[in-house]
C-alpha positions in Angstrom: 46.4 145.9 60.1 47.3 149.4 60.8 51.0 150.6 60.1 52.6 151.8 63.5 55.8 154.4 63.1 57.7 155.0 66.3 61.2 156.6 66.4 64.0 155.3 69.0 67.5 156.9 69.3 70.6 155.0 69.0 73.5 155.2 71.0 75.1 156.9 68.3 72.8 159.7 68.7 71.0 158.8 65.4 67.0 158.6 65.2 65.8 155.3 64.0 62.4 155.0 62.7 60.4 151.5 62.7 57.7 150.7 60.6 55.5 148.1 61.9 52.4 146.5 60.1 51.4 144.6 57.0 53.9 144.1 54.2 50.8 143.8 51.7 50.9 147.0 50.4 54.6 146.4 49.7 54.4 143.1 47.8 53.7 143.1 43.7 50.2 143.2 42.4 49.4 139.3 42.1 46.3 138.9 39.6 43.5 138.2 42.3 42.3 135.1 40.2 45.4 133.2 41.2 45.6 133.9 44.8 41.8 132.8 44.6 43.0 129.5 42.9 45.5 129.0 45.9 43.1 129.9 48.5 41.1 127.3 47.0 43.6 124.9 47.0 44.5 125.4 50.4 40.8 125.1 51.5 41.1 121.6 49.2 44.5 120.4 50.9 43.0 121.4 54.2 40.2 118.9 53.7 42.2 116.3 51.7 44.2 115.9 55.0 41.4 115.6 57.4 40.0 112.8 55.0 43.2 110.9 54.7 43.5 111.3 58.9 40.0 109.5 58.7 40.5 107.1 56.3 43.6 106.1 57.9 41.7 104.9 61.6 44.2 107.0 63.2 44.4 110.1 65.0 46.6 113.1 63.7 47.6 113.9 67.0 46.1 113.9 70.9 46.9 117.5 71.0 48.0 121.0 69.1 51.4 120.7 71.1 51.7 117.0 69.7 51.0 117.9 66.5 53.2 121.1 66.3 56.2 119.0 67.9 55.6 116.3 65.1 55.2 118.9 62.1 58.3 120.7 63.4 60.5 117.6 63.9 59.6 116.6 60.0 60.1 120.3 59.0 63.6 120.4 60.9 64.6 117.4 59.0 63.6 118.1 55.4 64.3 121.9 55.5 67.1 121.9 57.6 70.5 123.3 56.4 71.5 121.4 53.0 68.3 119.2 53.2 66.3 120.9 50.9 69.0 121.9 48.6 69.8 118.2 48.1 66.2 117.3 47.6 66.0 120.1 45.1 68.9 119.2 43.4 68.2 115.6 42.9 64.7 116.4 41.8 65.6 118.8 39.2 68.3 116.2 38.1 66.5 112.7 38.8 69.7 111.3 39.8 73.4 112.4 40.7 76.7 111.1 41.5 78.0 112.3 44.9 80.7 114.8 43.1 77.8 116.4 41.2 75.9 117.0 44.0 78.6 118.5 46.1 79.9 120.5 42.8 76.3 121.8 42.1 75.4 122.9 46.1 78.8 124.7 46.5 80.0 125.7 49.4 79.2 121.8 51.5 81.8 119.9 52.6 82.1 116.2 51.7 81.3 115.2 55.3 78.2 117.3 55.8 76.8 116.1 52.3 77.4 112.3 53.7 76.0 112.9 56.4 72.6 114.4 54.8 72.3 112.0 52.2 72.7 109.1 54.7 69.8 110.9 56.9 67.8 111.2 53.7 67.9 107.8 52.8 67.4 106.7 56.5 64.3 108.6 56.2 63.2 106.8 52.9 63.8 109.9 50.9 66.6 109.3 49.1 67.8 106.1 47.2 71.6 105.3 47.1 72.5 103.1 44.1 76.4 101.4 43.8 76.9 101.3 40.3 78.7 98.1 38.8 81.6 100.0 37.1 85.1 100.0 37.8 85.7 101.9 40.2 82.5 101.5 41.9 80.5 104.8 41.6 77.3 105.4 43.8 74.2 107.4 42.0 71.4 109.1 44.1 67.9 109.7 43.1 64.8 110.3 44.9 62.6 107.2 46.3 58.9 107.5 45.2 58.4 108.9 48.9 60.9 111.9 48.2 59.4 112.5 44.5 56.1 112.8 46.2 57.1 115.0 48.9 58.7 117.4 46.5 55.9 117.3 44.4 53.5 118.4 47.0 55.9 120.9 48.0 55.6 122.5 44.6 52.7 124.3 44.8 53.9 125.9 48.4 57.1 127.4 46.7 55.2 128.6 43.4 52.8 130.7 45.7 55.7 132.2 47.6 57.5 133.1 44.4 54.4 134.3 42.8 53.5 136.5 45.8 57.1 137.9 46.1 57.0 138.7 42.4 59.9 136.3 41.8 58.0 134.7 38.8 59.1 135.9 35.6 56.4 137.1 33.1 55.6 135.2 29.6 56.4 138.3 26.7 53.9 138.2 24.4 
């Protein structure tokens, strides 16, 4: 992709230069072998998805638009505000009480956290366990479905961290 440069004059009289095009040259150098492994993995994932659809005896969707709408609905739920943070917190801590999650996430209100936990529980991603303590306590953890979703997401986040230069090199 060719970079294009254009100038635009702002109301203030200042000239703004806008450069469009590929960011690839601005990204950190990544080991080509690692990038190739991710390409191969992505192809394997695509093949795996097709095989699962065939084995299930169903169709993924009838049209590309249906497919996109279903994926967007899921993505908005899982990656919506606070949901991914809650899932990540529970993935790394394995289990936590309400106040631990609230403290770990920072600025989330108790009401929003409660609503999000309930939504994720209804989706079968989070397990709510009432503890037999005095006073009664509640502990949250990922269900098997939630744990599998988190594990499936790991390579995506690893790839993005790698290509953005966010992985710390190992010192030798």
